[in-house]
C-alpha positions as CSV (number, residue, x, y, z in Angstrom):
1,M,-20.8,-134.6,118.5
2,E,-19.9,-136.9,121.4
3,T,-18.0,-135.6,124.4
4,I,-14.5,-137.0,124.5
5,A,-13.1,-138.2,127.8
6,R,-9.5,-137.1,128.1
7,S,-6.9,-139.0,130.0
8,Q,-3.2,-139.6,129.5
9,P,-2.4,-142.5,127.2
10,S,-0.1,-145.3,128.6
11,S,2.4,-144.7,125.8
12,T,2.8,-142.4,122.8
13,R,5.3,-144.6,121.0
14,P,4.3,-146.3,117.7
15,D,3.2,-149.9,118.2
16,L,2.4,-152.2,115.3
17,R,0.3,-154.4,117.6
18,L,-2.3,-151.7,117.7
19,F,-3.3,-152.7,114.1
20,A,-5.2,-155.5,115.7
21,D,-7.2,-153.1,117.9
22,A,-9.5,-151.5,115.3
23,P,-10.2,-152.0,111.6
24,H,-9.3,-148.5,110.5
25,R,-5.7,-148.4,111.8
26,L,-4.0,-150.6,109.2
27,A,-6.5,-149.9,106.4
28,F,-6.1,-146.1,106.8
29,L,-2.4,-146.3,106.9
30,A,-2.5,-148.4,103.7
31,G,-4.7,-145.7,102.1
32,A,-2.4,-142.9,103.1
33,A,0.6,-144.7,101.6
34,A,-1.3,-145.2,98.4
35,L,-2.6,-141.6,98.5
36,L,1.0,-140.3,98.4
37,L,2.8,-142.9,96.4
38,A,0.2,-143.1,93.6
39,M,0.4,-139.4,93.0
40,A,4.2,-139.3,93.4
41,W,4.6,-141.7,90.5
42,W,2.0,-139.8,88.4
43,A,3.5,-136.4,89.1
44,L,7.0,-137.6,88.2
45,W,5.6,-139.3,85.1
46,L,3.9,-136.1,84.0
47,A,7.0,-134.1,84.7
48,D,9.2,-136.5,82.7
49,Q,6.8,-136.4,79.8
50,R,6.8,-132.6,79.9
51,W,10.5,-131.9,80.5
52,H,12.3,-135.2,79.7
53,L,14.4,-135.2,82.9
54,L,14.2,-138.7,84.3
55,G,13.8,-141.2,81.5
56,M,11.1,-143.1,83.4
57,R,10.1,-146.6,82.2
58,A,6.6,-146.9,80.7
59,P,4.3,-149.2,82.7
60,Q,3.0,-152.4,81.2
61,I,-0.3,-150.7,80.5
62,P,-0.9,-147.2,79.1
63,A,0.2,-144.7,81.8
64,G,-3.1,-142.8,81.7
65,W,-5.0,-146.0,82.3
66,A,-2.6,-147.0,85.0
67,H,-3.2,-143.7,86.8
68,A,-7.0,-144.0,86.5
69,V,-7.2,-147.6,87.8
70,V,-4.8,-147.0,90.6
71,M,-6.7,-143.9,91.8
72,L,-10.1,-145.6,91.4
73,Y,-9.4,-149.0,92.8
74,Q,-6.3,-148.7,95.1
75,V,-6.1,-145.3,96.7
76,F,-9.6,-144.8,98.2
77,T,-10.4,-148.5,98.7
78,P,-8.4,-149.1,102.0
79,F,-10.1,-146.0,103.5
80,I,-13.5,-147.4,102.5
81,F,-12.9,-150.8,103.9
82,G,-11.4,-149.4,107.1
83,F,-14.4,-147.3,107.6
84,L,-17.1,-149.8,106.7
85,L,-15.6,-152.7,108.7
86,T,-15.8,-150.3,111.6
87,V,-19.3,-148.9,111.1
88,F,-21.2,-151.9,109.6
89,P,-21.6,-153.7,112.9
90,R,-22.7,-150.4,114.5
91,W,-25.2,-149.7,111.8
92,M,-26.7,-153.1,112.3
93,N,-26.3,-153.6,116.1
94,Q,-23.8,-156.5,115.8
95,A,-20.6,-157.4,117.5
96,P,-17.5,-155.6,116.3
97,V,-15.4,-157.3,113.6
98,G,-12.4,-159.1,115.1
99,P,-8.8,-158.9,113.9
100,L,-9.2,-162.0,111.7
101,G,-12.0,-160.1,109.9
102,F,-10.0,-157.0,109.1
103,L,-6.3,-157.6,109.3
104,P,-6.0,-159.8,106.2
105,A,-8.0,-157.3,104.1
106,G,-5.9,-154.4,105.2
107,G,-2.7,-156.3,104.8
108,L,-3.5,-157.5,101.3
109,L,-4.6,-154.0,100.2
110,L,-1.4,-152.5,101.5
111,A,0.7,-155.2,99.9
112,G,-1.2,-154.9,96.7
113,Y,-0.5,-151.2,96.4
114,L,3.1,-151.5,97.4
115,V,3.8,-154.2,94.8
116,T,1.9,-152.0,92.2
117,V,3.9,-148.9,92.9
118,I,7.2,-150.9,92.7
119,G,6.0,-152.0,89.4
120,L,5.2,-148.5,88.2
121,F,8.6,-147.2,89.2
122,A,10.9,-150.1,88.4
123,A,9.4,-153.4,87.4
124,P,6.4,-153.2,85.0
125,P,5.2,-156.8,85.4
126,L,4.6,-156.2,89.1
127,V,1.8,-153.7,88.4
128,I,-0.6,-156.5,87.5
129,A,0.6,-158.7,90.3
130,G,-0.1,-155.9,92.7
131,M,-3.6,-155.5,91.3
132,W,-4.3,-159.2,91.9
133,L,-3.3,-158.8,95.5
134,T,-5.6,-155.8,95.8
135,L,-8.5,-157.8,94.4
136,A,-7.7,-160.6,96.9
137,G,-7.9,-158.2,99.8
138,W,-11.0,-156.6,98.3
139,V,-12.8,-160.0,98.1
140,Y,-11.7,-160.9,101.7
141,G,-13.1,-157.7,103.1
142,L,-16.3,-157.9,100.9
143,V,-17.0,-161.4,102.2
144,R,-16.6,-160.2,105.8
145,L,-19.1,-157.3,105.2
146,A,-21.4,-159.7,103.3
147,V,-21.6,-161.9,106.5
148,I,-22.7,-158.9,108.5
149,L,-25.3,-158.0,105.8
150,W,-26.6,-161.6,105.8
151,Q,-27.0,-161.6,109.6
152,D,-28.9,-158.3,109.3
153,A,-31.2,-159.9,106.7
154,G,-30.9,-156.9,104.4
155,R,-32.7,-154.5,106.6
156,T,-30.2,-151.6,106.5
157,W,-30.4,-149.9,103.1
158,H,-27.2,-147.8,103.5
159,A,-25.2,-151.0,104.2
160,L,-26.8,-152.7,101.2
161,S,-26.0,-149.7,99.0
162,C,-22.3,-149.7,100.1
163,G,-22.1,-153.5,99.7
164,F,-23.4,-153.4,96.2
165,A,-21.0,-150.6,95.3
166,L,-18.1,-152.7,96.6
167,L,-19.3,-155.6,94.5
168,L,-19.4,-153.4,91.4
169,G,-15.9,-152.2,92.3
170,A,-14.6,-155.7,92.5
171,T,-16.2,-156.4,89.2
172,G,-14.6,-153.4,87.6
173,L,-11.1,-154.3,88.9
174,A,-11.6,-157.8,87.6
175,L,-12.5,-156.4,84.2
176,F,-9.3,-154.4,84.1
177,L,-7.3,-157.5,85.0
178,A,-9.0,-159.4,82.2
179,Y,-7.9,-156.7,79.8
180,A,-4.3,-156.8,81.2
181,H,-4.2,-160.5,80.5
182,G,-4.9,-160.0,76.9
183,G,-8.5,-159.0,76.8
184,D,-10.2,-156.4,74.7
185,A,-9.4,-152.8,75.4
186,R,-13.1,-152.1,75.9
187,L,-12.8,-154.1,79.2
188,A,-10.4,-151.4,80.4
189,F,-12.7,-148.7,79.3
190,A,-15.6,-150.3,81.1
191,S,-13.5,-150.8,84.2
192,I,-12.6,-147.1,84.5
193,K,-16.2,-145.9,84.0
194,L,-17.5,-148.5,86.4
195,G,-15.0,-147.5,89.0
196,G,-16.1,-143.9,89.1
197,F,-19.9,-144.0,88.9
198,G,-20.5,-147.6,89.9
199,F,-18.1,-147.8,92.9
200,L,-16.6,-144.6,94.4
201,L,-19.5,-142.2,93.8
202,P,-22.1,-144.6,95.3
203,V,-20.0,-145.3,98.4
204,F,-19.3,-141.6,99.1
205,F,-22.9,-140.6,98.4
206,T,-24.3,-143.3,100.6
207,V,-22.0,-142.5,103.5
208,C,-22.9,-138.8,103.2
209,H,-26.6,-139.6,103.1
210,R,-26.4,-141.5,106.3
211,M,-23.7,-139.6,108.2
212,L,-23.8,-135.9,107.4
213,P,-27.3,-135.2,108.8
214,F,-26.4,-137.4,111.8
215,F,-23.2,-135.4,112.5
216,A,-25.1,-132.1,112.2
217,S,-27.8,-133.3,114.6
218,C,-25.2,-134.1,117.2
219,V,-23.8,-130.5,117.4
220,I,-26.5,-128.2,116.1
221,P,-29.4,-127.8,118.6
222,G,-32.8,-128.2,117.0
223,Y,-31.3,-129.5,113.7
224,R,-33.9,-131.3,111.7
225,V,-32.6,-134.5,110.1
226,V,-33.6,-134.9,106.4
227,R,-32.6,-138.3,105.1
228,P,-35.3,-139.6,102.6
229,M,-34.6,-143.1,101.5
230,P,-36.1,-142.5,98.0
231,A,-33.2,-140.2,97.4
232,L,-30.8,-143.2,97.7
233,A,-32.9,-145.1,95.1
234,L,-33.0,-142.0,92.8
235,F,-29.2,-141.7,93.1
236,W,-28.6,-145.3,92.1
237,A,-31.0,-144.9,89.1
238,A,-29.1,-141.8,87.9
239,A,-25.7,-143.2,88.5
240,F,-26.5,-146.4,86.7
241,G,-27.9,-144.4,83.9
242,H,-24.7,-142.4,83.6
243,V,-22.6,-145.6,83.4
244,V,-24.8,-147.3,80.8
245,L,-24.9,-144.2,78.6
246,E,-21.2,-143.7,78.8
247,L,-20.4,-147.3,78.1
248,A,-22.7,-147.0,75.0
249,H,-20.9,-143.8,74.0
250,A,-24.3,-142.0,74.1
251,Y,-22.7,-138.8,75.3
252,A,-25.4,-136.6,73.8
253,W,-27.9,-138.1,76.4
254,M,-25.8,-138.2,79.5
255,W,-27.1,-134.8,80.6
256,L,-30.3,-136.6,81.6
257,P,-28.9,-138.6,84.6
258,D,-26.3,-135.9,85.2
259,L,-29.0,-133.2,85.7
260,A,-30.8,-135.6,88.0
261,L,-27.7,-136.1,90.1
262,L,-27.1,-132.3,90.1
263,A,-30.7,-131.6,91.3
264,L,-30.5,-134.4,93.9
265,G,-27.1,-133.2,95.3
266,A,-28.2,-129.5,95.4
267,W,-31.6,-130.4,97.1
268,L,-29.8,-132.5,99.8
269,L,-27.2,-129.8,100.3
270,W,-29.9,-127.1,100.8
271,H,-31.8,-129.2,103.3
272,W,-28.7,-130.5,105.1
273,W,-26.9,-127.2,105.5
274,P,-27.3,-125.9,109.1
275,R,-29.0,-122.5,109.5
276,A,-26.8,-121.9,112.5
277,P,-23.0,-121.6,113.2
278,M,-21.3,-124.9,112.9
279,P,-17.9,-126.4,113.9
280,G,-15.1,-126.4,111.4
281,L,-15.1,-130.2,110.9
282,L,-18.8,-130.1,110.1
283,A,-18.3,-127.2,107.7
284,A,-15.6,-129.1,105.9
285,L,-17.9,-132.1,105.4
286,F,-20.6,-129.9,103.9
287,L,-18.2,-127.9,101.7
288,G,-16.8,-131.2,100.4
289,F,-20.3,-132.4,99.6
290,A,-21.0,-129.2,97.7
291,W,-18.5,-130.4,95.0
292,L,-21.0,-133.0,93.9
293,P,-23.6,-130.7,92.4
294,A,-20.7,-128.6,91.0
295,A,-19.1,-131.6,89.3
296,M,-22.5,-132.8,87.9
297,A,-23.2,-129.3,86.5
298,L,-19.9,-129.6,84.5
299,Y,-20.8,-133.1,83.4
300,A,-24.3,-132.0,82.3
301,A,-22.9,-128.9,80.5
302,Q,-20.3,-131.2,78.7
303,S,-23.1,-133.5,77.5
304,L,-25.4,-130.7,76.4
305,W,-22.7,-129.0,74.4
306,F,-21.8,-132.3,72.8
307,A,-25.4,-132.9,71.9
308,A,-25.6,-129.4,70.2
309,T,-22.1,-129.3,68.5
310,G,-20.6,-132.8,68.6
311,E,-17.6,-131.4,70.5
312,F,-16.2,-132.0,74.0
313,I,-15.2,-128.6,75.4
314,L,-14.5,-129.3,79.1
315,G,-12.1,-132.2,78.7
316,R,-11.5,-133.9,82.0
317,A,-12.7,-131.0,84.1
318,P,-15.9,-132.7,85.2
319,L,-14.0,-135.8,86.2
320,H,-11.5,-133.9,88.3
321,A,-14.1,-131.8,89.9
322,L,-15.6,-135.1,91.1
323,A,-12.3,-136.9,91.9
324,I,-10.3,-134.2,93.5
325,G,-13.1,-131.8,94.7
326,F,-15.7,-134.3,95.9
327,F,-13.7,-137.4,96.8
328,G,-10.6,-135.6,97.9
329,S,-12.3,-133.0,100.1
330,L,-14.6,-135.6,101.8
331,L,-11.6,-137.9,102.3
332,V,-9.8,-135.3,104.4
333,A,-12.9,-134.3,106.3
334,M,-14.4,-137.8,106.9
335,V,-11.1,-139.5,107.7
336,T,-10.1,-136.7,110.1
337,R,-13.5,-137.1,111.8
338,V,-13.1,-140.9,112.1
339,T,-9.4,-140.7,113.2
340,L,-10.2,-138.1,115.9
341,G,-13.3,-139.9,117.1
342,H,-11.6,-143.3,117.4
343,S,-8.4,-142.0,119.1
344,G,-10.0,-140.1,122.0
345,R,-9.2,-136.7,120.7
346,P,-11.5,-133.6,120.3
347,L,-13.5,-133.5,117.1
348,A,-12.0,-130.4,115.7
349,M,-10.1,-129.5,112.5
350,S,-6.5,-128.9,113.3
351,R,-4.3,-126.5,111.3
352,V,-2.8,-129.5,109.5
353,A,-6.3,-130.7,108.5
354,W,-7.3,-127.3,107.4
355,F,-4.2,-126.9,105.4
356,G,-4.9,-130.2,103.6
357,F,-8.6,-129.4,103.0
358,I,-7.9,-125.9,101.6
359,A,-5.0,-127.1,99.5
360,V,-7.2,-129.7,98.0
361,Q,-9.7,-127.0,96.9
362,I,-6.8,-125.1,95.2
363,V,-5.6,-128.3,93.5
364,A,-9.2,-129.1,92.3
365,V,-9.7,-125.6,90.8
366,T,-6.2,-125.6,89.3
367,R,-6.8,-129.0,87.6
368,I,-10.1,-127.9,86.3
369,V,-8.8,-124.6,84.9
370,S,-5.8,-126.4,83.4
371,E,-8.2,-127.9,80.8
372,F,-8.5,-124.4,79.2
373,A,-5.2,-122.8,80.1
374,P,-2.1,-122.5,77.8
375,G,0.6,-125.0,78.7
376,Y,-1.8,-127.8,79.7
377,A,0.9,-130.3,80.4
378,T,2.7,-128.0,82.7
379,W,-0.4,-127.3,84.7
380,Q,-1.3,-130.9,84.8
381,A,2.0,-131.8,86.4
382,L,1.8,-128.9,88.8
383,S,-1.6,-130.1,89.9
384,A,-0.2,-133.6,90.6
385,F,2.6,-132.1,92.8
386,G,0.0,-129.9,94.5
387,W,-1.9,-133.0,95.5
388,L,1.3,-134.2,97.3
389,I,1.7,-130.9,99.0
390,A,-1.9,-131.0,100.2
391,F,-2.0,-134.5,101.6
392,L,1.6,-135.1,102.9
393,P,1.3,-133.1,106.2
394,W,-2.2,-134.5,106.9
395,A,-1.2,-138.1,106.1
396,L,1.9,-137.9,108.4
397,R,-0.1,-136.4,111.2
398,C,-2.9,-139.0,110.9
399,G,-0.3,-141.8,110.4
400,W,1.2,-141.0,113.8
401,I,-2.3,-141.3,115.4
402,W,-3.0,-144.6,113.7
403,L,0.3,-146.0,115.0
404,T,0.0,-144.8,118.6
405,P,-2.5,-145.6,121.5
406,R,-5.6,-143.6,122.0
407,A,-5.2,-140.3,123.8
408,D,-7.8,-141.3,126.3
409,G,-6.2,-144.6,127.2
410,R,-9.1,-146.7,126.0
411,P,-8.7,-149.7,123.7
412,G,-9.4,-149.4,120.0
């Protein structure tokens, strides 16, 4: 990876004016806040349901759906916009996005989540108001990215893939808001399914498809980049097939797209994995990606067993292998890489980053195993608290970097 020029920064004090220097600063801070507050509410809710200690108020919508929608549409979204508003101009050789292009999006996403979490803890009607603010920030950011895509005339397939996934995500959040305002419950069901395989998974997969072999080629001498564009088309076909079959409740046939995603993920991982020693940060990225074929193996097994017996035996284990294992692991690795690279620091996993990454692996395995262990509710609550333990030190360390000047004294 690139050589980092080191010099002494002019100041190490937090400065809110730095939010205007780069798209990722405010957006990543918003994501970190959501990352912790979302799971804090869910952990306390699960603990209260299990041990009846707090007497927490029920949200305006079913708690399980609230948890799903917040995680799908509010926790990862600021990180995604912060990253894409940074890299889209670079991918397409255009001028960087200015403050008016990214500050309103980051601010609205942060405000939307803060209003939502206040609603979850104390004022149920605010949950929906917060989601409307989130959608407003989403649309603002999406329009700004669409302008870049328009100027590129659709020549960059990775950008088009991410843009389409963000459009599907905005649609999914709008569907949930339609349900919240008196619509059919099937709208909420569609929203949750679209958020996973129509929004988050496509964004993560597309970014990995573009960036992982590139990162490896920067640090592994003689590394051969394998990045076939048909793989991106095959991914979208399989992911779309999964969504359609799940919306149709055709669970006995979901193994078809799920096995395709398993094979695709395993094939890419085999060809991407360096045959030489690699830095810890690169290893974390590849280990995070390895959760994709693992999660799809669980999804396929679930579907095949259902086709044979009519029973679901794995519960939400496949979902959490994907959400915690794949999304959570790659979030730590990718955001660490971007944060270090855009703050003038060496591109290396610190002890705090390794703690977060390893702890996420433990949380993912714990949540998967909890589907089969006695005392399911207890293990579910412990997994939620484990998420907080995993991410808190990492988020605090990264938050300090986002709030302070670059270590090399350069702007950005």
